[in-house]
C-alpha positions in Angstrom: 128.9 -184.9 208.1 131.0 -183.1 211.0 129.7 -185.6 213.4 131.2 -188.5 211.2 134.6 -186.5 210.7 134.8 -186.2 214.4 134.2 -189.9 215.3 136.7 -190.9 212.4 139.2 -188.4 213.6 139.3 -189.7 217.1 139.6 -193.4 216.2 141.5 -193.2 212.8 142.6 -190.0 211.2 144.4 -188.3 214.2 146.9 -191.0 214.4 147.4 -191.3 210.6 147.9 -187.5 210.1 150.5 -187.6 213.3 152.4 -190.3 211.3 151.8 -188.7 207.9 152.5 -185.2 208.7 153.6 -184.8 212.1 154.4 -181.1 213.6 157.9 -180.1 213.8 159.9 -181.3 216.5 160.9 -177.8 217.9 157.2 -177.3 218.6 157.3 -179.4 221.6 159.5 -179.5 224.3 160.6 -182.8 226.2 157.6 -183.5 227.7 158.8 -185.7 230.8 160.9 -182.7 231.7 158.4 -179.8 231.1 155.2 -181.9 232.2 153.5 -180.5 229.5 151.5 -182.3 226.3 151.4 -181.2 222.5 147.9 -179.6 223.2 149.3 -177.3 225.4 151.2 -176.0 222.4 148.4 -176.4 219.7 146.3 -173.5 218.4 143.4 -175.8 217.4 141.0 -176.4 220.3 138.7 -179.2 220.6 134.8 -178.5 220.0 132.2 -181.7 219.9 130.6 -181.6 216.3 127.2 -182.2 218.2 125.8 -181.5 221.7 124.7 -184.9 222.0 128.1 -186.5 222.7 131.5 -185.9 223.0 134.8 -187.8 222.4 137.7 -186.5 224.1 140.8 -186.1 221.5 143.8 -188.2 222.4 147.6 -186.8 222.2 147.8 -187.6 218.6 144.9 -185.0 217.6 147.7 -182.3 218.4 150.6 -183.8 216.8 150.2 -183.1 213.3 151.1 -179.9 211.3 147.3 -180.5 210.0 145.1 -179.6 212.6 141.5 -181.0 212.7 140.3 -177.8 211.1 142.9 -177.6 208.3 140.8 -177.6 205.0 143.4 -179.7 203.2 142.9 -182.4 205.9 138.9 -182.4 206.0 139.2 -182.4 202.4 141.2 -185.7 202.3 139.7 -187.2 205.4 136.2 -186.5 203.6 137.1 -188.2 200.5 138.6 -191.2 202.3 135.3 -191.4 204.3 133.2 -191.2 201.2 135.3 -193.9 199.6 136.2 -196.3 202.3 132.8 -195.8 204.3 130.7 -196.2 201.0 133.1 -199.2 200.1 132.3 -200.6 203.3 128.7 -200.4 203.4 128.4 -201.6 199.9 130.3 -204.7 200.6 128.9 -205.5 203.8 125.0 -204.9 203.3 125.2 -205.9 199.8 126.7 -209.1 200.7 124.2 -209.7 203.2 121.2 -209.1 200.8 122.9 -211.3 198.4 123.3 -214.3 200.6 119.9 -213.7 202.6 117.5 -211.8 200.7 118.4 -212.5 196.9 116.8 -215.1 195.1 119.5 -217.2 193.5 117.3 -218.6 190.8 117.8 -215.4 188.8 121.3 -216.6 188.2 119.7 -218.8 185.8 117.7 -216.2 183.9 118.2 -215.7 180.1 119.4 -212.3 180.6 121.7 -213.0 183.6 125.6 -212.0 182.2 128.4 -214.2 182.1 130.3 -213.6 185.5 127.7 -210.7 186.3 128.4 -210.7 190.2 132.1 -210.1 189.5 131.7 -207.5 186.9 129.3 -205.7 189.0 131.9 -205.6 192.1 134.3 -204.4 189.8 132.4 -201.7 188.3 131.3 -200.6 191.8 134.9 -200.4 192.9 136.0 -198.4 190.0 133.1 -195.9 190.2 133.4 -195.3 194.4 136.3 -193.6 194.5 135.9 -191.2 191.3 132.4 -190.5 193.0 134.0 -189.7 196.2 136.2 -187.2 194.2 133.3 -185.2 192.8 131.6 -185.2 196.4 133.9 -184.5 198.7 133.9 -180.6 198.0 130.3 -180.3 199.2 131.1 -182.0 202.3 133.8 -179.7 203.2 131.5 -176.7 202.6 129.2 -178.5 205.0 131.8 -179.0 207.9 133.1 -175.4 207.3 129.8 -174.0 208.0 128.2 -173.2 204.7 125.2 -175.3 204.9 122.1 -175.1 206.8 122.8 -178.1 208.9 121.8 -177.8 212.4 122.7 -179.7 215.8 119.6 -179.3 218.4 115.7 -178.3 217.7 116.3 -175.0 219.5 118.8 -174.0 216.4 116.5 -175.1 213.8 112.9 -174.0 212.7 111.2 -175.9 215.8 110.1 -179.3 217.0 107.8 -179.7 214.0 110.4 -179.6 211.6 112.4 -182.1 213.1 109.4 -184.6 211.7 108.9 -182.3 208.5 112.4 -182.6 207.5 112.2 -186.3 206.7 109.3 -186.2 204.1 110.8 -183.0 202.7 114.0 -184.5 202.1 112.4 -187.6 200.6 110.0 -185.4 198.3 112.8 -183.0 197.1 115.3 -185.7 196.2 112.7 -188.0 194.5 111.9 -185.3 192.3 115.3 -184.3 191.3 116.5 -187.7 191.0 113.3 -188.7 188.7 114.4 -185.7 186.5 118.3 -186.9 186.6 117.6 -190.2 185.9 115.3 -189.6 183.0 117.9 -187.0 181.4 120.4 -189.8 181.5 118.3 -191.7 179.4 118.6 -189.3 176.5 120.3 -190.6 173.5 122.9 -188.0 173.8 124.1 -189.4 177.0 122.6 -192.8 177.9 125.4 -194.9 175.8 128.4 -193.2 177.8 126.9 -192.3 181.0 124.0 -194.5 181.8 124.1 -197.6 180.1 127.3 -198.9 182.2 124.3 -199.4 184.9 121.9 -200.9 182.4 124.3 -203.5 181.5 122.5 -205.3 184.5 119.0 -206.6 182.7 118.5 -208.9 186.1 120.8 -207.0 188.7 121.9 -208.5 192.0 122.4 -206.2 195.1 125.9 -205.9 193.9 124.9 -203.8 190.9 123.5 -201.3 193.7 126.5 -199.0 193.1 127.8 -200.3 189.8 127.5 -196.9 187.9 129.6 -195.1 185.5 131.0 -192.7 188.2 129.6 -189.4 186.9 126.0 -191.3 186.5 126.1 -192.1 190.3 127.5 -188.5 191.2 124.8 -187.0 189.1 122.1 -188.8 190.8 123.6 -188.2 194.2 123.6 -184.2 193.9 119.8 -183.7 195.2 121.1 -185.3 198.5 124.2 -182.8 198.7 122.0 -179.6 197.7 119.3 -180.2 199.9 121.0 -179.1 203.1 122.2 -175.8 201.3 118.8 -175.0 200.6 116.8 -176.1 203.7 117.6 -176.6 207.4 118.6 -180.2 208.1 119.3 -181.9 211.3 123.1 -183.2 211.6 122.0 -186.5 212.9 119.2 -187.0 210.5 121.6 -186.1 207.6 124.0 -189.0 208.9 120.9 -191.3 209.2 119.6 -190.6 205.8 122.9 -190.8 204.0 122.9 -194.6 205.5 119.4 -194.9 204.6 120.0 -193.7 201.0 122.7 -196.5 200.4 120.5 -199.0 202.3 117.6 -198.2 199.9 119.9 -198.2 196.9 120.6 -201.9 197.7 117.3 -202.6 198.6 115.7 -201.7 195.1 118.5 -204.2 193.3 117.9 -207.1 195.7 115.0 -208.8 193.5 112.8 -209.5 196.8 109.7 -207.9 195.5 107.9 -206.9 198.7 106.1 -203.7 197.9 103.2 -204.5 195.7 102.1 -200.9 196.4 101.0 -198.1 193.7 103.1 -195.5 195.7 106.6 -196.9 196.7 109.0 -197.6 193.9 110.2 -200.9 195.2 112.4 -203.7 193.9 109.9 -204.8 191.4 109.4 -201.3 189.9 113.0 -200.8 189.7 113.3 -204.5 188.4 111.0 -203.4 185.4 113.2 -200.3 185.0 116.3 -202.5 184.3 114.4 -204.8 181.6 112.0 -202.3 180.2 114.5 -199.4 180.2 112.4 -196.3 179.5 109.9 -196.7 182.9 110.1 -196.2 186.5 112.9 -193.8 186.6 111.9 -192.4 190.3 114.0 -193.2 193.3 111.6 -193.3 196.1 107.9 -193.3 194.9 105.8 -193.8 191.6 104.6 -190.2 191.7 106.8 -188.6 189.2 106.5 -191.5 186.8 102.7 -191.5 187.0 102.6 -187.6 186.3 105.4 -187.8 183.8 103.8 -190.8 181.8 106.9 -193.2 182.5 105.0 -195.6 185.1 104.7 -199.3 184.3 103.1 -201.4 187.0 105.2 -204.6 187.7 102.9 -208.0 187.0 101.3 -209.4 189.7 102.9 -212.6 189.3 106.3 -211.2 190.5 104.6 -210.7 194.0 104.0 -214.6 194.1 106.5 -217.0 195.0 105.2 -219.7 192.6 105.4 -217.4 189.5 107.8 -214.6 189.8 110.8 -216.8 188.4 108.6 -218.9 186.0 109.4 -219.7 182.5 106.4 -217.7 181.4 107.5 -214.5 183.5 111.0 -214.9 182.2 109.9 -215.4 178.4 107.9 -212.0 178.6 110.8 -209.9 180.4 113.1 -211.5 177.5 110.8 -210.3 174.9 110.2 -206.6 176.5 113.8 -206.3 176.9 114.7 -207.1 173.5 112.0 -205.0 172.0 112.9 -202.1 173.8 116.6 -202.7 173.6 116.4 -202.1 169.6 115.1 -198.8 170.3 117.1 -197.7 173.0 120.7 -199.2 172.3 120.5 -201.1 168.7 122.9 -203.9 169.0 123.2 -205.8 172.2 127.0 -206.1 173.3 126.3 -208.2 176.4 127.6 -211.6 177.0 125.1 -214.1 178.9 125.9 -216.9 181.0 123.2 -219.0 180.1 122.7 -221.0 177.1 120.3 -218.5 175.4 121.9 -216.8 172.5 122.8 -213.4 172.6 120.5 -211.0 171.2 121.3 -208.9 168.2 
């Protein structure tokens, strides 16, 4: 994450900190008279975060009491990156998915909530800053050198690992997210922590980040633990961070492309939302199969003519209402269609 931090420092944070917490005036002589710059008096020296590119700092990088390597500055910057970057990815790509991918007929589903899109967006906006608050300490530890992140192939285990790290990351996080997600369905914590995400029986892409913040953070822990246990290329880490956010949106977009026994795509995750106790996996169906929690999506979901049929909706409603009595008891959702609220 030090690469992202360097880019954001160069184009944004340097100027913010120079204004927010400027260096004391007596630290700098009259530049015009002395023909010197602020960098000549700074104890911090620029070192690129990666050998693949460098961004020469502007004069603003040297004009704050908090140099780039100040732990308080790094903490605040990484918190803001997690929050604001996460918010930007969420709004841009969830909106694109909603406009160009999401089947708007879903809005007429009997279990689509009243004002659901607005409620999803509201919940995501409330969750993201809190999730960022829980997460930024791990990123601070990373940028300060406590993880096993590496820059070039020569610094890592070898060229073979540059490839192996991707399936290893997917396998590691898929397994532990399965355990965490399944644990969040335990009756002792479900209603408090995970029910806010299961409020959406027929989710839209905007539901992708609409969690209780502790729920969202808990399911992200494996991503941040991985680079402290296994080597991981810095550029790969950034790419995987972006991929994770894309994937989270994709499995909520309601477009059931992946009629596949291995991939836990939108269809599998859709089943999880209306049938509750199935398909906990993040990327694959492996652990659900081994754990006895896999439920194959109906073949009708992969056919345009039948995926939104009345028969399919009735079946989904029946499954949802039967399971809901076991999982939640009373249904306190307010639906937006003419169907009566299930009790």
